[in-house]
C-alpha positions in Angstrom: 24.1 4.3 -56.3 21.4 6.1 -54.8 21.1 9.9 -55.8 19.1 11.6 -52.9 18.6 15.3 -52.7 16.9 17.2 -50.2 15.1 21.1 -50.8 13.6 23.3 -48.4 10.5 24.7 -49.7 7.4 26.7 -48.4 4.2 24.9 -48.5 2.7 26.8 -50.9 5.7 26.4 -53.3 5.4 22.7 -53.4 4.9 21.3 -56.6 1.5 19.8 -57.5 2.9 16.2 -57.5 4.7 16.9 -54.0 1.5 18.3 -52.6 -0.8 15.1 -53.5 2.1 12.9 -52.2 2.4 14.5 -48.9 -1.7 14.7 -48.3 -1.3 10.8 -48.8 1.1 10.3 -46.4 0.0 12.9 -43.9 -2.9 10.4 -43.4 -0.3 8.2 -41.5 -0.7 11.2 -39.0 -4.3 11.3 -38.9 -4.3 14.5 -41.1 -7.4 14.7 -43.6 -6.7 16.1 -47.0 -8.4 19.5 -45.6 -5.9 19.7 -43.1 -2.8 19.5 -45.3 -4.3 21.8 -47.7 -4.8 24.3 -44.9 -1.1 23.9 -44.0 0.4 24.2 -47.3 -1.4 27.7 -47.5 -0.1 28.8 -44.2 2.9 31.4 -44.3 4.8 29.7 -41.7 4.4 26.3 -43.1 7.6 24.7 -44.8 8.9 21.2 -45.8 12.2 19.5 -46.2 11.6 17.2 -49.2 14.1 14.4 -49.8 13.7 13.1 -53.5 15.5 9.7 -55.1 16.2 11.2 -58.3 12.6 13.0 -59.0 10.8 10.5 -56.4 9.8 11.9 -53.4 10.9 9.5 -50.8 10.5 11.5 -47.5 9.7 14.8 -45.9 9.7 16.7 -42.7 6.9 19.1 -42.2 7.3 22.2 -40.1 6.4 25.4 -39.0 9.0 28.2 -39.1 8.4 30.7 -36.6 11.2 33.7 -35.9 14.0 31.2 -34.9 12.4 28.0 -34.3 11.3 25.0 -36.4 8.5 23.2 -35.0 8.0 19.5 -36.7 4.5 18.6 -37.3 5.4 15.4 -39.5 8.4 13.3 -40.2 7.7 10.9 -43.1 10.1 8.1 -44.8 9.0 5.8 -47.6 9.1 2.3 -45.9 11.3 0.8 -48.3 13.9 3.2 -47.2 13.7 2.5 -43.6 16.6 0.7 -41.6 19.4 2.1 -44.4 20.3 5.5 -42.5 18.3 7.8 -45.1 16.2 8.8 -41.8 19.3 9.8 -40.3 20.3 11.6 -43.6 16.9 13.7 -43.7 17.4 14.5 -40.0 21.0 15.7 -40.9 19.7 18.1 -43.6 17.3 19.7 -41.3 20.3 20.3 -39.2 22.1 22.0 -41.9 19.0 24.0 -42.9 18.6 25.0 -39.7 22.3 26.3 -39.6 21.6 28.4 -42.8 18.3 29.5 -41.5 20.1 30.6 -38.1 17.5 28.7 -36.1 17.8 28.6 -32.3 15.8 25.6 -31.3 13.8 22.6 -33.0 11.0 20.8 -31.3 8.9 18.0 -32.0 6.6 15.5 -30.7 6.5 11.8 -31.0 4.4 8.6 -30.1 6.0 7.3 -26.8 5.4 3.7 -28.5 7.6 5.0 -31.4 10.9 3.8 -30.2 12.7 3.8 -33.4 12.1 7.3 -33.9 12.7 8.1 -30.4 16.2 6.6 -30.6 17.1 8.5 -33.8 15.9 12.0 -32.3 18.0 11.2 -28.8 21.1 10.1 -30.7 20.8 13.2 -33.2 21.0 15.3 -29.8 17.2 16.0 -29.0 15.9 15.8 -25.3 12.6 15.0 -23.7 11.3 18.0 -21.9 7.6 16.7 -21.6 4.7 14.4 -21.8 1.1 14.6 -22.6 -0.6 11.6 -21.0 -2.8 10.0 -23.6 -2.5 12.5 -26.3 -2.9 10.2 -29.1 -5.9 7.7 -29.9 -6.1 4.7 -31.9 -4.3 3.5 -30.4 -3.8 5.6 -27.2 -0.6 6.8 -26.3 1.6 9.7 -25.0 2.9 12.2 -26.6 7.0 12.8 -25.9 7.6 16.6 -26.6 11.4 16.7 -27.6 13.8 19.5 -28.1 17.1 20.5 -29.8 19.2 23.8 -29.0 21.3 24.8 -31.9 24.1 27.3 -31.5 23.0 29.7 -34.0 25.0 30.1 -37.4 27.7 28.0 -35.6 28.8 24.7 -37.6 29.1 21.4 -35.6 32.1 18.9 -36.2 31.1 15.9 -38.4 28.0 14.2 -36.8 28.5 16.2 -33.3 25.7 18.3 -32.9 25.7 21.1 -30.3 23.3 21.3 -27.4 22.4 24.7 -25.9 
């Protein structure tokens, strides 16, 4: 049985090991180590860290601004993909949003990332805008998505409430 847990932590409170792993994984998003370090120090920077036992297997990097989460990065170790673990990470995000009384969650995703888009749509995110040719290497559009919560109200089971 897999023992998976998630923790919501400010960027500056990540352990040294967590920071090093996240810095390495952020390279997938074209972040330099210097950019990651700067993000860790920001007051608004938070991470939802997912561990199997003591091993970091995924995370969501976000900025927590008043009553909104702005997701910067979502990463899941490739060996855990396709097993529902990404969905579990998103559910943990929604639970954290409930506790923190978040009103809206925003993210952007490459238009070519069909797997992520499908996950976000099935979790209740809606496309609100598109940035043409926003990404390079390879060139791709950015799809901006948002999810509205009902502050402090729990949704039943896997049904997430929009607006």
